[in-house]
mmCIF entry with sequence, helices, sheets and N, C-alpha, C, O atoms, coordinates in Angstrom:
data_MODEL
# 
_entry.id   MODEL 
# 
_entity.id                         1 
_entity.type                       polymer 
_entity.pdbx_number_of_molecules   1 
# 
_entity_poly.entity_id                      1 
_entity_poly.type                           'polypeptide(L)' 
_entity_poly.nstd_linkage                   no 
_entity_poly.nstd_monomer                   no 
_entity_poly.pdbx_seq_one_letter_code       
;(UNK)(UNK)(UNK)(UNK)(UNK)(UNK)(UNK)(UNK)(UNK)(UNK)(UNK)(UNK)(UNK)(UNK)(UNK)(UNK)
(UNK)(UNK)(UNK)(UNK)(UNK)(UNK)(UNK)(UNK)(UNK)(UNK)(UNK)(UNK)(UNK)(UNK)(UNK)(UNK)
(UNK)(UNK)(UNK)(UNK)(UNK)(UNK)(UNK)(UNK)(UNK)(UNK)(UNK)(UNK)(UNK)(UNK)(UNK)(UNK)
(UNK)(UNK)(UNK)(UNK)
;
_entity_poly.pdbx_seq_one_letter_code_can   XXXXXXXXXXXXXXXXXXXXXXXXXXXXXXXXXXXXXXXXXXXXXXXXXXXX 
_entity_poly.pdbx_strand_id                 A 
# 
loop_
_entity_poly_seq.entity_id 
_entity_poly_seq.num 
_entity_poly_seq.mon_id 
_entity_poly_seq.hetero 
1 1  UNK n 
1 2  UNK n 
1 3  UNK n 
1 4  UNK n 
1 5  UNK n 
1 6  UNK n 
1 7  UNK n 
1 8  UNK n 
1 9  UNK n 
1 10 UNK n 
1 11 UNK n 
1 12 UNK n 
1 13 UNK n 
1 14 UNK n 
1 15 UNK n 
1 16 UNK n 
1 17 UNK n 
1 18 UNK n 
1 19 UNK n 
1 20 UNK n 
1 21 UNK n 
1 22 UNK n 
1 23 UNK n 
1 24 UNK n 
1 25 UNK n 
1 26 UNK n 
1 27 UNK n 
1 28 UNK n 
1 29 UNK n 
1 30 UNK n 
1 31 UNK n 
1 32 UNK n 
1 33 UNK n 
1 34 UNK n 
1 35 UNK n 
1 36 UNK n 
1 37 UNK n 
1 38 UNK n 
1 39 UNK n 
1 40 UNK n 
1 41 UNK n 
1 42 UNK n 
1 43 UNK n 
1 44 UNK n 
1 45 UNK n 
1 46 UNK n 
1 47 UNK n 
1 48 UNK n 
1 49 UNK n 
1 50 UNK n 
1 51 UNK n 
1 52 UNK n 
# 
_struct_asym.id          A 
_struct_asym.entity_id   1 
# 
loop_
_struct_conf.conf_type_id 
_struct_conf.id 
_struct_conf.pdbx_PDB_helix_id 
_struct_conf.beg_label_comp_id 
_struct_conf.beg_label_asym_id 
_struct_conf.beg_label_seq_id 
_struct_conf.pdbx_beg_PDB_ins_code 
_struct_conf.end_label_comp_id 
_struct_conf.end_label_asym_id 
_struct_conf.end_label_seq_id 
_struct_conf.pdbx_end_PDB_ins_code 
_struct_conf.beg_auth_comp_id 
_struct_conf.beg_auth_asym_id 
_struct_conf.beg_auth_seq_id 
_struct_conf.end_auth_comp_id 
_struct_conf.end_auth_asym_id 
_struct_conf.end_auth_seq_id 
_struct_conf.pdbx_PDB_helix_class 
_struct_conf.details 
_struct_conf.pdbx_PDB_helix_length 
HELX_P HELX_P1 AA1 UNK A 2  ? UNK A 22 ? UNK A 2  UNK A 22 1 ? 21 
HELX_P HELX_P2 AA2 UNK A 39 ? UNK A 41 ? UNK A 39 UNK A 41 5 ? 3  
HELX_P HELX_P3 AA3 UNK A 46 ? UNK A 48 ? UNK A 46 UNK A 48 5 ? 3  
# 
_struct_conf_type.id          HELX_P 
_struct_conf_type.criteria    ? 
_struct_conf_type.reference   ? 
# 
loop_
_atom_site.group_PDB 
_atom_site.id 
_atom_site.type_symbol 
_atom_site.label_atom_id 
_atom_site.label_alt_id 
_atom_site.label_comp_id 
_atom_site.label_asym_id 
_atom_site.label_entity_id 
_atom_site.label_seq_id 
_atom_site.pdbx_PDB_ins_code 
_atom_site.Cartn_x 
_atom_site.Cartn_y 
_atom_site.Cartn_z 
_atom_site.occupancy 
_atom_site.B_iso_or_equiv 
_atom_site.pdbx_formal_charge 
_atom_site.auth_seq_id 
_atom_site.auth_comp_id 
_atom_site.auth_asym_id 
_atom_site.auth_atom_id 
_atom_site.pdbx_PDB_model_num 
ATOM 1   N N  . UNK A 1 1  ? 0.875  -1.186 0.081   1.00 0.00 ? 1  UNK A N  1 
ATOM 2   C CA . UNK A 1 1  ? -0.006 0.001  0.010   1.00 0.00 ? 1  UNK A CA 1 
ATOM 3   C C  . UNK A 1 1  ? 0.873  1.257  -0.016  1.00 0.00 ? 1  UNK A C  1 
ATOM 4   O O  . UNK A 1 1  ? 0.539  2.267  -0.636  1.00 0.00 ? 1  UNK A O  1 
ATOM 5   N N  . UNK A 1 2  ? 2.044  1.148  0.706   1.00 0.00 ? 2  UNK A N  1 
ATOM 6   C CA . UNK A 1 2  ? 2.875  2.337  0.735   1.00 0.00 ? 2  UNK A CA 1 
ATOM 7   C C  . UNK A 1 2  ? 3.426  2.628  -0.658  1.00 0.00 ? 2  UNK A C  1 
ATOM 8   O O  . UNK A 1 2  ? 3.522  3.786  -1.065  1.00 0.00 ? 2  UNK A O  1 
ATOM 9   N N  . UNK A 1 3  ? 3.776  1.606  -1.364  1.00 0.00 ? 3  UNK A N  1 
ATOM 10  C CA . UNK A 1 3  ? 4.326  1.833  -2.755  1.00 0.00 ? 3  UNK A CA 1 
ATOM 11  C C  . UNK A 1 3  ? 3.289  2.526  -3.589  1.00 0.00 ? 3  UNK A C  1 
ATOM 12  O O  . UNK A 1 3  ? 3.623  3.407  -4.381  1.00 0.00 ? 3  UNK A O  1 
ATOM 13  N N  . UNK A 1 4  ? 2.002  2.144  -3.429  1.00 0.00 ? 4  UNK A N  1 
ATOM 14  C CA . UNK A 1 4  ? 0.882  2.753  -4.222  1.00 0.00 ? 4  UNK A CA 1 
ATOM 15  C C  . UNK A 1 4  ? 0.817  4.291  -4.024  1.00 0.00 ? 4  UNK A C  1 
ATOM 16  O O  . UNK A 1 4  ? 0.583  5.040  -4.974  1.00 0.00 ? 4  UNK A O  1 
ATOM 17  N N  . UNK A 1 5  ? 1.029  4.734  -2.778  1.00 0.00 ? 5  UNK A N  1 
ATOM 18  C CA . UNK A 1 5  ? 1.000  6.090  -2.480  1.00 0.00 ? 5  UNK A CA 1 
ATOM 19  C C  . UNK A 1 5  ? 2.192  6.893  -3.053  1.00 0.00 ? 5  UNK A C  1 
ATOM 20  O O  . UNK A 1 5  ? 2.053  8.016  -3.537  1.00 0.00 ? 5  UNK A O  1 
ATOM 21  N N  . UNK A 1 6  ? 3.403  6.226  -2.962  1.00 0.00 ? 6  UNK A N  1 
ATOM 22  C CA . UNK A 1 6  ? 4.603  6.788  -3.650  1.00 0.00 ? 6  UNK A CA 1 
ATOM 23  C C  . UNK A 1 6  ? 4.452  6.945  -5.091  1.00 0.00 ? 6  UNK A C  1 
ATOM 24  O O  . UNK A 1 6  ? 4.867  7.957  -5.655  1.00 0.00 ? 6  UNK A O  1 
ATOM 25  N N  . UNK A 1 7  ? 3.869  5.976  -5.728  1.00 0.00 ? 7  UNK A N  1 
ATOM 26  C CA . UNK A 1 7  ? 3.611  5.991  -7.165  1.00 0.00 ? 7  UNK A CA 1 
ATOM 27  C C  . UNK A 1 7  ? 2.691  7.093  -7.566  1.00 0.00 ? 7  UNK A C  1 
ATOM 28  O O  . UNK A 1 7  ? 2.958  7.789  -8.545  1.00 0.00 ? 7  UNK A O  1 
ATOM 29  N N  . UNK A 1 8  ? 1.603  7.283  -6.841  1.00 0.00 ? 8  UNK A N  1 
ATOM 30  C CA . UNK A 1 8  ? 0.591  8.339  -7.083  1.00 0.00 ? 8  UNK A CA 1 
ATOM 31  C C  . UNK A 1 8  ? 1.282  9.776  -6.884  1.00 0.00 ? 8  UNK A C  1 
ATOM 32  O O  . UNK A 1 8  ? 1.096  10.729 -7.640  1.00 0.00 ? 8  UNK A O  1 
ATOM 33  N N  . UNK A 1 9  ? 2.036  9.781  -5.848  1.00 0.00 ? 9  UNK A N  1 
ATOM 34  C CA . UNK A 1 9  ? 2.673  11.013 -5.513  1.00 0.00 ? 9  UNK A CA 1 
ATOM 35  C C  . UNK A 1 9  ? 3.656  11.456 -6.649  1.00 0.00 ? 9  UNK A C  1 
ATOM 36  O O  . UNK A 1 9  ? 3.685  12.607 -7.083  1.00 0.00 ? 9  UNK A O  1 
ATOM 37  N N  . UNK A 1 10 ? 4.441  10.460 -7.081  1.00 0.00 ? 10 UNK A N  1 
ATOM 38  C CA . UNK A 1 10 ? 5.447  10.734 -8.234  1.00 0.00 ? 10 UNK A CA 1 
ATOM 39  C C  . UNK A 1 10 ? 4.766  11.087 -9.487  1.00 0.00 ? 10 UNK A C  1 
ATOM 40  O O  . UNK A 1 10 ? 5.259  11.950 -10.212 1.00 0.00 ? 10 UNK A O  1 
ATOM 41  N N  . UNK A 1 11 ? 3.623  10.464 -9.816  1.00 0.00 ? 11 UNK A N  1 
ATOM 42  C CA . UNK A 1 11 ? 2.903  10.847 -11.046 1.00 0.00 ? 11 UNK A CA 1 
ATOM 43  C C  . UNK A 1 11 ? 2.296  12.276 -10.887 1.00 0.00 ? 11 UNK A C  1 
ATOM 44  O O  . UNK A 1 11 ? 2.350  13.036 -11.854 1.00 0.00 ? 11 UNK A O  1 
ATOM 45  N N  . UNK A 1 12 ? 1.747  12.664 -9.772  1.00 0.00 ? 12 UNK A N  1 
ATOM 46  C CA . UNK A 1 12 ? 1.248  13.894 -9.572  1.00 0.00 ? 12 UNK A CA 1 
ATOM 47  C C  . UNK A 1 12 ? 2.312  14.941 -9.688  1.00 0.00 ? 12 UNK A C  1 
ATOM 48  O O  . UNK A 1 12 ? 2.089  15.974 -10.319 1.00 0.00 ? 12 UNK A O  1 
ATOM 49  N N  . UNK A 1 13 ? 3.513  14.702 -9.074  1.00 0.00 ? 13 UNK A N  1 
ATOM 50  C CA . UNK A 1 13 ? 4.600  15.545 -9.054  1.00 0.00 ? 13 UNK A CA 1 
ATOM 51  C C  . UNK A 1 13 ? 5.162  15.760 -10.455 1.00 0.00 ? 13 UNK A C  1 
ATOM 52  O O  . UNK A 1 13 ? 5.507  16.879 -10.833 1.00 0.00 ? 13 UNK A O  1 
ATOM 53  N N  . UNK A 1 14 ? 5.252  14.646 -11.236 1.00 0.00 ? 14 UNK A N  1 
ATOM 54  C CA . UNK A 1 14 ? 5.718  14.781 -12.607 1.00 0.00 ? 14 UNK A CA 1 
ATOM 55  C C  . UNK A 1 14 ? 4.703  15.613 -13.489 1.00 0.00 ? 14 UNK A C  1 
ATOM 56  O O  . UNK A 1 14 ? 5.110  16.468 -14.275 1.00 0.00 ? 14 UNK A O  1 
ATOM 57  N N  . UNK A 1 15 ? 3.429  15.338 -13.332 1.00 0.00 ? 15 UNK A N  1 
ATOM 58  C CA . UNK A 1 15 ? 2.401  16.092 -14.035 1.00 0.00 ? 15 UNK A CA 1 
ATOM 59  C C  . UNK A 1 15 ? 2.484  17.595 -13.766 1.00 0.00 ? 15 UNK A C  1 
ATOM 60  O O  . UNK A 1 15 ? 2.436  18.436 -14.664 1.00 0.00 ? 15 UNK A O  1 
ATOM 61  N N  . UNK A 1 16 ? 2.610  17.867 -12.480 1.00 0.00 ? 16 UNK A N  1 
ATOM 62  C CA . UNK A 1 16 ? 2.725  19.290 -12.003 1.00 0.00 ? 16 UNK A CA 1 
ATOM 63  C C  . UNK A 1 16 ? 3.996  19.951 -12.558 1.00 0.00 ? 16 UNK A C  1 
ATOM 64  O O  . UNK A 1 16 ? 3.933  21.104 -12.984 1.00 0.00 ? 16 UNK A O  1 
ATOM 65  N N  . UNK A 1 17 ? 5.092  19.293 -12.567 1.00 0.00 ? 17 UNK A N  1 
ATOM 66  C CA . UNK A 1 17 ? 6.230  19.836 -13.140 1.00 0.00 ? 17 UNK A CA 1 
ATOM 67  C C  . UNK A 1 17 ? 6.061  20.058 -14.629 1.00 0.00 ? 17 UNK A C  1 
ATOM 68  O O  . UNK A 1 17 ? 6.500  21.098 -15.120 1.00 0.00 ? 17 UNK A O  1 
ATOM 69  N N  . UNK A 1 18 ? 5.482  19.190 -15.348 1.00 0.00 ? 18 UNK A N  1 
ATOM 70  C CA . UNK A 1 18 ? 5.204  19.423 -16.801 1.00 0.00 ? 18 UNK A CA 1 
ATOM 71  C C  . UNK A 1 18 ? 4.396  20.487 -17.011 1.00 0.00 ? 18 UNK A C  1 
ATOM 72  O O  . UNK A 1 18 ? 4.703  21.286 -17.896 1.00 0.00 ? 18 UNK A O  1 
ATOM 73  N N  . UNK A 1 19 ? 3.295  20.667 -16.280 1.00 0.00 ? 19 UNK A N  1 
ATOM 74  C CA . UNK A 1 19 ? 2.373  21.783 -16.496 1.00 0.00 ? 19 UNK A CA 1 
ATOM 75  C C  . UNK A 1 19 ? 3.055  23.164 -16.174 1.00 0.00 ? 19 UNK A C  1 
ATOM 76  O O  . UNK A 1 19 ? 2.863  24.147 -16.890 1.00 0.00 ? 19 UNK A O  1 
ATOM 77  N N  . UNK A 1 20 ? 3.856  23.188 -15.068 1.00 0.00 ? 20 UNK A N  1 
ATOM 78  C CA . UNK A 1 20 ? 4.554  24.366 -14.714 1.00 0.00 ? 20 UNK A CA 1 
ATOM 79  C C  . UNK A 1 20 ? 5.485  24.809 -15.748 1.00 0.00 ? 20 UNK A C  1 
ATOM 80  O O  . UNK A 1 20 ? 5.484  25.987 -16.107 1.00 0.00 ? 20 UNK A O  1 
ATOM 81  N N  . UNK A 1 21 ? 6.350  23.867 -16.297 1.00 0.00 ? 21 UNK A N  1 
ATOM 82  C CA . UNK A 1 21 ? 7.307  24.196 -17.241 1.00 0.00 ? 21 UNK A CA 1 
ATOM 83  C C  . UNK A 1 21 ? 6.749  24.635 -18.692 1.00 0.00 ? 21 UNK A C  1 
ATOM 84  O O  . UNK A 1 21 ? 7.312  25.443 -19.431 1.00 0.00 ? 21 UNK A O  1 
ATOM 85  N N  . UNK A 1 22 ? 5.567  23.971 -18.963 1.00 0.00 ? 22 UNK A N  1 
ATOM 86  C CA . UNK A 1 22 ? 5.005  24.226 -20.290 1.00 0.00 ? 22 UNK A CA 1 
ATOM 87  C C  . UNK A 1 22 ? 4.086  25.447 -20.268 1.00 0.00 ? 22 UNK A C  1 
ATOM 88  O O  . UNK A 1 22 ? 3.575  25.813 -21.326 1.00 0.00 ? 22 UNK A O  1 
ATOM 89  N N  . UNK A 1 23 ? 3.846  26.094 -19.138 1.00 0.00 ? 23 UNK A N  1 
ATOM 90  C CA . UNK A 1 23 ? 2.865  27.120 -19.156 1.00 0.00 ? 23 UNK A CA 1 
ATOM 91  C C  . UNK A 1 23 ? 3.443  28.507 -19.464 1.00 0.00 ? 23 UNK A C  1 
ATOM 92  O O  . UNK A 1 23 ? 2.725  29.492 -19.296 1.00 0.00 ? 23 UNK A O  1 
ATOM 93  N N  . UNK A 1 24 ? 4.613  28.629 -19.874 1.00 0.00 ? 24 UNK A N  1 
ATOM 94  C CA . UNK A 1 24 ? 5.159  29.838 -20.231 1.00 0.00 ? 24 UNK A CA 1 
ATOM 95  C C  . UNK A 1 24 ? 5.742  30.595 -19.056 1.00 0.00 ? 24 UNK A C  1 
ATOM 96  O O  . UNK A 1 24 ? 6.062  31.772 -19.228 1.00 0.00 ? 24 UNK A O  1 
ATOM 97  N N  . UNK A 1 25 ? 5.907  30.014 -17.865 1.00 0.00 ? 25 UNK A N  1 
ATOM 98  C CA . UNK A 1 25 ? 6.416  30.661 -16.734 1.00 0.00 ? 25 UNK A CA 1 
ATOM 99  C C  . UNK A 1 25 ? 7.917  30.917 -16.937 1.00 0.00 ? 25 UNK A C  1 
ATOM 100 O O  . UNK A 1 25 ? 8.459  31.835 -16.322 1.00 0.00 ? 25 UNK A O  1 
ATOM 101 N N  . UNK A 1 26 ? 8.580  30.157 -17.752 1.00 0.00 ? 26 UNK A N  1 
ATOM 102 C CA . UNK A 1 26 ? 10.005 30.421 -17.914 1.00 0.00 ? 26 UNK A CA 1 
ATOM 103 C C  . UNK A 1 26 ? 10.286 31.498 -18.879 1.00 0.00 ? 26 UNK A C  1 
ATOM 104 O O  . UNK A 1 26 ? 11.467 31.730 -19.138 1.00 0.00 ? 26 UNK A O  1 
ATOM 105 N N  . UNK A 1 27 ? 9.320  32.211 -19.466 1.00 0.00 ? 27 UNK A N  1 
ATOM 106 C CA . UNK A 1 27 ? 9.653  33.308 -20.317 1.00 0.00 ? 27 UNK A CA 1 
ATOM 107 C C  . UNK A 1 27 ? 9.596  34.565 -19.442 1.00 0.00 ? 27 UNK A C  1 
ATOM 108 O O  . UNK A 1 27 ? 8.700  34.729 -18.614 1.00 0.00 ? 27 UNK A O  1 
ATOM 109 N N  . UNK A 1 28 ? 10.547 35.415 -19.646 1.00 0.00 ? 28 UNK A N  1 
ATOM 110 C CA . UNK A 1 28 ? 10.565 36.641 -18.877 1.00 0.00 ? 28 UNK A CA 1 
ATOM 111 C C  . UNK A 1 28 ? 9.547  37.597 -19.257 1.00 0.00 ? 28 UNK A C  1 
ATOM 112 O O  . UNK A 1 28 ? 9.008  38.276 -18.383 1.00 0.00 ? 28 UNK A O  1 
ATOM 113 N N  . UNK A 1 29 ? 9.239  37.714 -20.446 1.00 0.00 ? 29 UNK A N  1 
ATOM 114 C CA . UNK A 1 29 ? 8.114  38.626 -20.911 1.00 0.00 ? 29 UNK A CA 1 
ATOM 115 C C  . UNK A 1 29 ? 7.086  37.960 -21.704 1.00 0.00 ? 29 UNK A C  1 
ATOM 116 O O  . UNK A 1 29 ? 6.328  38.700 -22.333 1.00 0.00 ? 29 UNK A O  1 
ATOM 117 N N  . UNK A 1 30 ? 6.929  36.762 -21.786 1.00 0.00 ? 30 UNK A N  1 
ATOM 118 C CA . UNK A 1 30 ? 5.979  36.033 -22.616 1.00 0.00 ? 30 UNK A CA 1 
ATOM 119 C C  . UNK A 1 30 ? 5.972  36.337 -23.993 1.00 0.00 ? 30 UNK A C  1 
ATOM 120 O O  . UNK A 1 30 ? 6.230  37.505 -24.287 1.00 0.00 ? 30 UNK A O  1 
ATOM 121 N N  . UNK A 1 31 ? 5.730  35.535 -24.904 1.00 0.00 ? 31 UNK A N  1 
ATOM 122 C CA . UNK A 1 31 ? 5.782  35.769 -26.358 1.00 0.00 ? 31 UNK A CA 1 
ATOM 123 C C  . UNK A 1 31 ? 4.424  36.448 -26.699 1.00 0.00 ? 31 UNK A C  1 
ATOM 124 O O  . UNK A 1 31 ? 3.405  36.234 -26.042 1.00 0.00 ? 31 UNK A O  1 
ATOM 125 N N  . UNK A 1 32 ? 4.480  37.247 -27.726 1.00 0.00 ? 32 UNK A N  1 
ATOM 126 C CA . UNK A 1 32 ? 3.221  37.869 -28.107 1.00 0.00 ? 32 UNK A CA 1 
ATOM 127 C C  . UNK A 1 32 ? 2.321  36.868 -28.949 1.00 0.00 ? 32 UNK A C  1 
ATOM 128 O O  . UNK A 1 32 ? 2.836  36.010 -29.666 1.00 0.00 ? 32 UNK A O  1 
ATOM 129 N N  . UNK A 1 33 ? 1.022  37.017 -28.830 1.00 0.00 ? 33 UNK A N  1 
ATOM 130 C CA . UNK A 1 33 ? 0.133  36.057 -29.563 1.00 0.00 ? 33 UNK A CA 1 
ATOM 131 C C  . UNK A 1 33 ? -0.048 36.612 -31.003 1.00 0.00 ? 33 UNK A C  1 
ATOM 132 O O  . UNK A 1 33 ? 0.417  37.698 -31.349 1.00 0.00 ? 33 UNK A O  1 
ATOM 133 N N  . UNK A 1 34 ? -0.728 35.823 -31.782 1.00 0.00 ? 34 UNK A N  1 
ATOM 134 C CA . UNK A 1 34 ? -1.040 36.094 -33.104 1.00 0.00 ? 34 UNK A CA 1 
ATOM 135 C C  . UNK A 1 34 ? 0.036  36.187 -34.063 1.00 0.00 ? 34 UNK A C  1 
ATOM 136 O O  . UNK A 1 34 ? -0.008 37.053 -34.936 1.00 0.00 ? 34 UNK A O  1 
ATOM 137 N N  . UNK A 1 35 ? 1.136  35.256 -33.967 1.00 0.00 ? 35 UNK A N  1 
ATOM 138 C CA . UNK A 1 35 ? 2.265  35.403 -34.827 1.00 0.00 ? 35 UNK A CA 1 
ATOM 139 C C  . UNK A 1 35 ? 2.526  33.940 -35.417 1.00 0.00 ? 35 UNK A C  1 
ATOM 140 O O  . UNK A 1 35 ? 3.668  33.501 -35.547 1.00 0.00 ? 35 UNK A O  1 
ATOM 141 N N  . UNK A 1 36 ? 1.457  33.267 -35.741 1.00 0.00 ? 36 UNK A N  1 
ATOM 142 C CA . UNK A 1 36 ? 1.554  31.927 -36.269 1.00 0.00 ? 36 UNK A CA 1 
ATOM 143 C C  . UNK A 1 36 ? 1.741  31.925 -37.788 1.00 0.00 ? 36 UNK A C  1 
ATOM 144 O O  . UNK A 1 36 ? 2.195  30.895 -38.286 1.00 0.00 ? 36 UNK A O  1 
ATOM 145 N N  . UNK A 1 37 ? 1.454  32.922 -38.552 1.00 0.00 ? 37 UNK A N  1 
ATOM 146 C CA . UNK A 1 37 ? 1.534  32.929 -39.959 1.00 0.00 ? 37 UNK A CA 1 
ATOM 147 C C  . UNK A 1 37 ? 0.227  32.428 -40.634 1.00 0.00 ? 37 UNK A C  1 
ATOM 148 O O  . UNK A 1 37 ? 0.124  32.385 -41.860 1.00 0.00 ? 37 UNK A O  1 
ATOM 149 N N  . UNK A 1 38 ? -0.749 32.059 -39.806 1.00 0.00 ? 38 UNK A N  1 
ATOM 150 C CA . UNK A 1 38 ? -2.025 31.583 -40.326 1.00 0.00 ? 38 UNK A CA 1 
ATOM 151 C C  . UNK A 1 38 ? -2.815 32.811 -40.975 1.00 0.00 ? 38 UNK A C  1 
ATOM 152 O O  . UNK A 1 38 ? -2.521 33.982 -40.732 1.00 0.00 ? 38 UNK A O  1 
ATOM 153 N N  . UNK A 1 39 ? -3.818 32.428 -41.801 1.00 0.00 ? 39 UNK A N  1 
ATOM 154 C CA . UNK A 1 39 ? -4.652 33.421 -42.337 1.00 0.00 ? 39 UNK A CA 1 
ATOM 155 C C  . UNK A 1 39 ? -5.400 34.264 -41.255 1.00 0.00 ? 39 UNK A C  1 
ATOM 156 O O  . UNK A 1 39 ? -5.680 35.450 -41.431 1.00 0.00 ? 39 UNK A O  1 
ATOM 157 N N  . UNK A 1 40 ? -5.692 33.585 -40.158 1.00 0.00 ? 40 UNK A N  1 
ATOM 158 C CA . UNK A 1 40 ? -6.406 34.302 -39.084 1.00 0.00 ? 40 UNK A CA 1 
ATOM 159 C C  . UNK A 1 40 ? -5.540 35.423 -38.392 1.00 0.00 ? 40 UNK A C  1 
ATOM 160 O O  . UNK A 1 40 ? -6.038 36.377 -37.794 1.00 0.00 ? 40 UNK A O  1 
ATOM 161 N N  . UNK A 1 41 ? -4.244 35.211 -38.533 1.00 0.00 ? 41 UNK A N  1 
ATOM 162 C CA . UNK A 1 41 ? -3.265 36.179 -37.931 1.00 0.00 ? 41 UNK A CA 1 
ATOM 163 C C  . UNK A 1 41 ? -2.857 37.166 -39.047 1.00 0.00 ? 41 UNK A C  1 
ATOM 164 O O  . UNK A 1 41 ? -2.021 38.025 -38.766 1.00 0.00 ? 41 UNK A O  1 
ATOM 165 N N  . UNK A 1 42 ? -3.351 37.116 -40.224 1.00 0.00 ? 42 UNK A N  1 
ATOM 166 C CA . UNK A 1 42 ? -3.085 38.015 -41.326 1.00 0.00 ? 42 UNK A CA 1 
ATOM 167 C C  . UNK A 1 42 ? -1.756 37.689 -41.870 1.00 0.00 ? 42 UNK A C  1 
ATOM 168 O O  . UNK A 1 42 ? -1.123 38.565 -42.460 1.00 0.00 ? 42 UNK A O  1 
ATOM 169 N N  . UNK A 1 43 ? -1.260 36.451 -41.716 1.00 0.00 ? 43 UNK A N  1 
ATOM 170 C CA . UNK A 1 43 ? 0.008  36.005 -42.258 1.00 0.00 ? 43 UNK A CA 1 
ATOM 171 C C  . UNK A 1 43 ? 1.138  36.480 -41.479 1.00 0.00 ? 43 UNK A C  1 
ATOM 172 O O  . UNK A 1 43 ? 2.264  36.232 -41.912 1.00 0.00 ? 43 UNK A O  1 
ATOM 173 N N  . UNK A 1 44 ? 1.003  37.132 -40.384 1.00 0.00 ? 44 UNK A N  1 
ATOM 174 C CA . UNK A 1 44 ? 2.058  37.644 -39.588 1.00 0.00 ? 44 UNK A CA 1 
ATOM 175 C C  . UNK A 1 44 ? 2.764  36.472 -38.913 1.00 0.00 ? 44 UNK A C  1 
ATOM 176 O O  . UNK A 1 44 ? 2.115  35.559 -38.403 1.00 0.00 ? 44 UNK A O  1 
ATOM 177 N N  . UNK A 1 45 ? 4.106  36.505 -38.914 1.00 0.00 ? 45 UNK A N  1 
ATOM 178 C CA . UNK A 1 45 ? 4.909  35.501 -38.227 1.00 0.00 ? 45 UNK A CA 1 
ATOM 179 C C  . UNK A 1 45 ? 5.757  36.148 -37.189 1.00 0.00 ? 45 UNK A C  1 
ATOM 180 O O  . UNK A 1 45 ? 5.650  37.328 -36.853 1.00 0.00 ? 45 UNK A O  1 
ATOM 181 N N  . UNK A 1 46 ? 6.647  35.249 -36.682 1.00 0.00 ? 46 UNK A N  1 
ATOM 182 C CA . UNK A 1 46 ? 7.499  35.718 -35.513 1.00 0.00 ? 46 UNK A CA 1 
ATOM 183 C C  . UNK A 1 46 ? 8.789  36.384 -36.061 1.00 0.00 ? 46 UNK A C  1 
ATOM 184 O O  . UNK A 1 46 ? 9.697  36.613 -35.262 1.00 0.00 ? 46 UNK A O  1 
ATOM 185 N N  . UNK A 1 47 ? 8.928  36.701 -37.329 1.00 0.00 ? 47 UNK A N  1 
ATOM 186 C CA . UNK A 1 47 ? 10.161 37.311 -37.923 1.00 0.00 ? 47 UNK A CA 1 
ATOM 187 C C  . UNK A 1 47 ? 10.283 38.679 -37.414 1.00 0.00 ? 47 UNK A C  1 
ATOM 188 O O  . UNK A 1 47 ? 11.373 39.223 -37.590 1.00 0.00 ? 47 UNK A O  1 
ATOM 189 N N  . UNK A 1 48 ? 9.346  39.341 -36.805 1.00 0.00 ? 48 UNK A N  1 
ATOM 190 C CA . UNK A 1 48 ? 9.521  40.643 -36.270 1.00 0.00 ? 48 UNK A CA 1 
ATOM 191 C C  . UNK A 1 48 ? 10.446 40.636 -35.115 1.00 0.00 ? 48 UNK A C  1 
ATOM 192 O O  . UNK A 1 48 ? 11.103 41.636 -34.826 1.00 0.00 ? 48 UNK A O  1 
ATOM 193 N N  . UNK A 1 49 ? 10.510 39.549 -34.460 1.00 0.00 ? 49 UNK A N  1 
ATOM 194 C CA . UNK A 1 49 ? 11.395 39.399 -33.231 1.00 0.00 ? 49 UNK A CA 1 
ATOM 195 C C  . UNK A 1 49 ? 12.617 38.520 -33.490 1.00 0.00 ? 49 UNK A C  1 
ATOM 196 O O  . UNK A 1 49 ? 13.694 38.735 -32.932 1.00 0.00 ? 49 UNK A O  1 
ATOM 197 N N  . UNK A 1 50 ? 12.408 37.481 -34.391 1.00 0.00 ? 50 UNK A N  1 
ATOM 198 C CA . UNK A 1 50 ? 13.438 36.537 -34.632 1.00 0.00 ? 50 UNK A CA 1 
ATOM 199 C C  . UNK A 1 50 ? 13.875 36.592 -36.047 1.00 0.00 ? 50 UNK A C  1 
ATOM 200 O O  . UNK A 1 50 ? 13.025 36.814 -36.909 1.00 0.00 ? 50 UNK A O  1 
ATOM 201 N N  . UNK A 1 51 ? 15.238 36.393 -36.402 1.00 0.00 ? 51 UNK A N  1 
ATOM 202 C CA . UNK A 1 51 ? 15.745 36.488 -37.579 1.00 0.00 ? 51 UNK A CA 1 
ATOM 203 C C  . UNK A 1 51 ? 15.814 35.176 -38.318 1.00 0.00 ? 51 UNK A C  1 
ATOM 204 O O  . UNK A 1 51 ? 15.975 35.188 -39.538 1.00 0.00 ? 51 UNK A O  1 
ATOM 205 N N  . UNK A 1 52 ? 15.702 34.055 -37.655 1.00 0.00 ? 52 UNK A N  1 
ATOM 206 C CA . UNK A 1 52 ? 15.813 32.708 -38.226 1.00 0.00 ? 52 UNK A CA 1 
ATOM 207 C C  . UNK A 1 52 ? 14.469 32.028 -38.161 1.00 0.00 ? 52 UNK A C  1 
ATOM 208 O O  . UNK A 1 52 ? 14.335 30.882 -38.589 1.00 0.00 ? 52 UNK A O  1 
# 
């Protein structure tokens, strides 16, 4: 039973870490939206900020 709780705890901790790191918290000023190059964005891409 003890191993079951450790396994659940590790799964929750891993999921929480993934969500935290993928949520954009690691960006200092967050990237601007609407730069995908899609027709909905008017064809605007990220080349205003990035050269490559």
